[in-house]
C-alpha positions in Angstrom: 3.8 -15.6 24.5 6.4 -13.6 22.6 7.0 -10.5 20.5 5.8 -12.3 17.5 2.6 -13.2 19.1 2.1 -9.6 20.0 2.7 -8.5 16.3 0.3 -11.2 15.3 -2.5 -10.1 17.5 -1.9 -6.3 16.8 -2.3 -7.2 12.9 -5.4 -9.1 13.4 -6.8 -6.0 15.4 -5.7 -3.9 12.4 -7.2 -6.2 9.6 -10.0 -7.8 11.4 -9.4 -10.9 9.3 -7.4 -14.0 10.0 -6.6 -14.4 6.1 -5.6 -10.8 5.7 -3.5 -11.1 8.7 -1.7 -14.3 7.6 -1.1 -12.5 4.2 0.5 -9.5 5.9 2.8 -11.6 8.0 3.7 -14.0 5.2 2.4 -17.1 7.0 -0.4 -19.6 6.3 -3.9 -19.2 7.6 -3.7 -22.5 9.5 -0.4 -21.6 11.3 -2.2 -18.2 12.4 -5.3 -20.2 13.8 -3.1 -22.7 15.4 -1.1 -20.1 17.2 -4.2 -18.4 18.5 -5.4 -21.6 19.9 -2.1 -22.0 21.7 -2.3 -18.5 23.2 -5.8 -19.2 24.3 -4.9 -22.4 26.1 -1.8 -20.7 27.5 -4.0 -17.9 29.0 -7.0 -20.0 29.7 -9.6 -17.8 27.8 -11.0 -17.2 24.4 -9.5 -14.3 22.7 -11.3 -14.1 19.3 -14.8 -14.8 17.9 -14.9 -15.8 14.3 -17.7 -14.8 11.9 -18.4 -14.2 8.3 -17.8 -10.5 8.8 -14.3 -11.3 10.3 -13.1 -11.7 13.7 -13.8 -9.8 16.9 -12.0 -9.7 20.4 -13.8 -11.0 23.2 -13.7 -8.8 26.5 -10.7 -11.0 27.7 -9.2 -10.4 24.3 -9.5 -6.9 24.4 -7.6 -6.6 27.7 -4.8 -8.7 26.2 -4.8 -6.6 23.2 -4.3 -3.5 25.5 -1.5 -4.9 27.1 0.0 -6.1 23.7 -0.1 -2.5 22.4 1.6 -1.4 25.6 4.3 -4.1 25.2 4.9 -3.3 21.5 5.2 0.5 22.4 7.7 -0.3 25.3 9.8 -2.3 22.9 9.8 0.2 20.4 10.7 2.8 22.8 13.5 0.7 24.2 15.1 0.0 20.8 14.9 3.5 19.9 16.5 4.8 23.2 19.3 1.9 22.8 20.1 3.1 19.2 20.1 6.7 20.1 22.5 6.0 23.2 24.9 4.4 20.6 24.4 7.2 18.2 22.5 5.2 15.6 19.1 5.3 14.2 16.9 2.6 15.7 13.2 2.1 16.7 10.2 1.1 14.5 9.2 2.6 11.3 5.4 2.0 10.3 4.8 2.4 6.6 1.6 2.4 4.7 2.0 2.3 1.0 -0.1 2.0 -2.0 -0.3 -1.3 -3.8 1.5 -0.2 -6.9 4.1 1.7 -5.3 4.7 -1.2 -2.8 5.2 -3.5 -5.6 7.2 -1.3 -8.1 9.1 1.3 -6.2 9.4 0.7 -2.4 11.4 -2.8 -2.4 14.4 -0.8 -4.0 14.1 2.0 -1.6 13.6 -0.2 1.6 16.5 -2.3 0.6 18.8 0.9 0.8 17.1 2.0 3.7 17.8 -1.1 5.6 21.4 -1.2 4.3 22.0 2.2 6.1 20.0 1.7 9.3 19.8 -2.1 10.1 18.7 -1.4 13.6 15.3 -0.3 12.5 12.5 -2.6 12.7 10.2 -1.7 9.6 6.6 -2.4 9.4 5.0 -2.1 6.1 1.4 -2.1 5.2 0.2 -2.6 1.5 -3.4 -1.4 0.8 -5.5 0.7 -1.4 -4.7 4.4 -1.1 -8.1 5.2 0.3 -7.9 2.8 3.1 -4.4 3.6 4.1 -5.4 7.4 4.3 -8.1 6.4 6.7 -5.6 4.5 8.9 -3.1 7.4 8.5 -5.7 9.8 10.0 -5.9 7.5 13.1 -2.1 7.5 13.4 -1.5 3.8 12.5 1.5 4.8 10.3 4.4 7.2 10.7 4.4 7.8 7.1 2.2 6.7 4.2 2.8 6.9 0.3 -0.4 7.2 -1.3 -1.4 7.5 -4.9 -3.9 10.3 -5.9 -5.3 13.4 -4.1 -6.2 13.6 -0.4 -6.7 16.6 1.9 -3.9 16.3 4.4 -3.0 19.1 6.9 0.6 17.7 7.6 3.8 17.5 5.6 2.9 16.2 2.1 5.8 15.5 -0.4 5.2 15.1 -4.1 7.2 12.1 -5.1 6.3 12.2 -8.9 3.4 12.3 -11.6 3.4 9.8 -14.4 1.0 9.2 -17.3 -1.9 7.0 -17.4 -1.9 4.7 -20.4 -4.0 2.6 -22.6 -2.1 -0.6 -23.3 -2.7 -3.4 -25.8 -0.9 -6.5 -26.8 1.6 -6.0 -29.8 -1.0 -7.8 -32.1 -3.7 -5.3 -31.3 -1.3 -2.2 -31.3 -3.0 -0.4 -34.2 -6.7 -1.7 -33.6 -9.4 0.9 -32.3 -9.8 0.3 -28.5 -13.7 0.3 -28.9 -13.3 -3.1 -31.0 -11.4 -4.9 -28.2 -12.7 -6.4 -25.1 -11.8 -4.2 -22.1 -10.0 -5.3 -19.0 -10.8 -2.8 -16.1 -9.3 -2.6 -12.8 -10.6 -1.1 -9.4 -9.2 2.2 -8.5 -10.2 5.1 -6.4 -13.2 7.2 -7.3 -11.3 10.5 -8.6 -9.5 8.3 -11.1 -12.6 6.3 -12.3 -14.3 9.6 -13.0 -11.2 10.9 -15.1 -11.0 7.7 -16.9 -14.8 7.8 -17.6 -14.4 11.4 -18.9 -11.5 10.2 -21.1 -13.6 7.5 -22.4 -16.7 9.7 -23.2 -14.4 12.4 -24.9 -12.9 9.6 -27.1 -16.3 7.9 -27.7 -15.2 4.5 -26.4 -18.2 2.7 -25.0 -17.8 0.4 -22.0 -17.2 -3.1 -23.8 -19.9 -5.6 -23.4 -17.2 -8.2 -23.0 -15.5 -6.8 -20.0 -13.1 -8.5 -17.4 -12.8 -6.9 -14.1 -9.8 -7.4 -12.0 -8.5 -5.9 -8.7 -4.8 -5.9 -9.5 -2.9 -3.9 -11.8 -0.3 -6.6 -12.4 -2.9 -8.8 -13.3 -4.5 -6.4 -15.8 -1.1 -6.0 -17.6 -0.5 -9.8 -17.8 -4.0 -10.3 -19.3 -3.2 -7.4 -21.9 -0.1 -9.0 -22.8 -1.8 -12.3 -23.5 -4.1 -10.6 -25.8 -7.4 -10.9 -23.7 -8.1 -7.0 -24.3 -7.1 -3.6 -23.7 -6.6 -1.9 -20.3 -5.8 1.4 -18.7 -2.8 1.4 -16.1 -0.3 3.9 -14.9 3.1 4.1 -16.5 4.9 2.9 -13.3 3.6 -0.7 -14.0 5.1 -0.9 -17.6 8.7 -1.7 -17.2 9.4 -4.5 -19.6 6.1 -4.3 -21.3 6.4 -4.7 -25.0 2.8 -4.1 -26.4 1.3 -1.0 -27.5 1.3 1.9 -25.1 -0.7 5.2 -25.5 -0.3 7.9 -22.8 -3.8 9.4 -22.4 -4.9 13.0 -22.8 -8.2 15.0 -22.5 -9.8 16.7 -25.3 -8.3 20.0 -24.1 -4.7 18.6 -24.6 -4.2 18.1 -20.7 -2.5 14.6 -20.0 -4.1 12.2 -17.7 -1.5 11.7 -14.8 -1.3 10.1 -11.5 0.4 11.6 -8.4 2.1 9.8 -5.7 2.6 11.7 -2.4 4.4 10.8 0.9 2.6 12.1 3.9 4.3 12.1 7.4 2.5 12.3 10.7 3.2 15.1 13.4 4.5 12.5 15.7 6.3 10.8 12.9 8.4 13.9 12.0 9.9 13.7 15.7 11.5 10.2 15.2 14.9 10.0 13.8 14.0 6.8 11.9 11.2 8.6 10.2 13.5 11.5 9.5 15.8 9.1 7.9 13.3 7.4 5.7 11.9 10.7 4.5 15.4 12.0 3.6 16.3 8.8 1.7 13.0 8.6 -0.4 13.6 12.3 -1.3 17.1 11.4 -2.5 16.1 8.4 -4.4 13.2 10.1 -6.0 15.5 12.9 -6.9 13.1 15.6 -6.2 13.5 17.1 -2.7 11.9 20.4 -3.5 8.6 19.0 -4.1 6.9 19.6 -0.8 3.4 20.9 -1.1 
């Protein structure tokens, strides 16, 4: 077993699912299953039990997992100490980021970060904000970038607010939204309530021919191809050439989506986390938005 095996078992423990672990690690499900079988043969014991609800570690697997986490922590500490002895930022940075931010903002920022701090080993988890927040509370990330409002007792930095927009293809730009099929995407409960309020105020009934997707990018592409209209944050509309209508409530208040960076107390003590927070503040151009 090597460090990649340790990472694999740690991700399986976090996701509870072979397919999700493979997606997280950018490998195939078959290669993950093969490597698990090889580890089980090497150790002479069964590590995982598979079921329709996911995977579960056996008692022997839990023993292995305990040592895996200890080994990963030790490797992280070693890298960080070596980096500090050289006067350089090193160690591991664990980031949780919302799906949209991970797609449209973080790649550019992470490129700049890796260029400045090449000795840092970065682990990025992309998921729904509410799921990320639950893991953040358990200490699984040093820093999380979340969309929406969450009660957080630690440092919380506002990265920006953006309009939420109704979009149509260019052909349907001037047509009433109520006359079009609606493409809806799953979001958090708070945003769904605000969207429902906006639709009530504008007397737009739920479409009878509704398409439901779980991806903002898919929603935008379906709208672009004329399958209906959708509601998405402005962040996702770079290069979109159809109709874009920023939404406002009846009282004139715009419907907006906020993005926050939240930092754990233990993360604030780590140089690599401090460096990441500083860089994100610089690139977002708003270092005074701590709330």
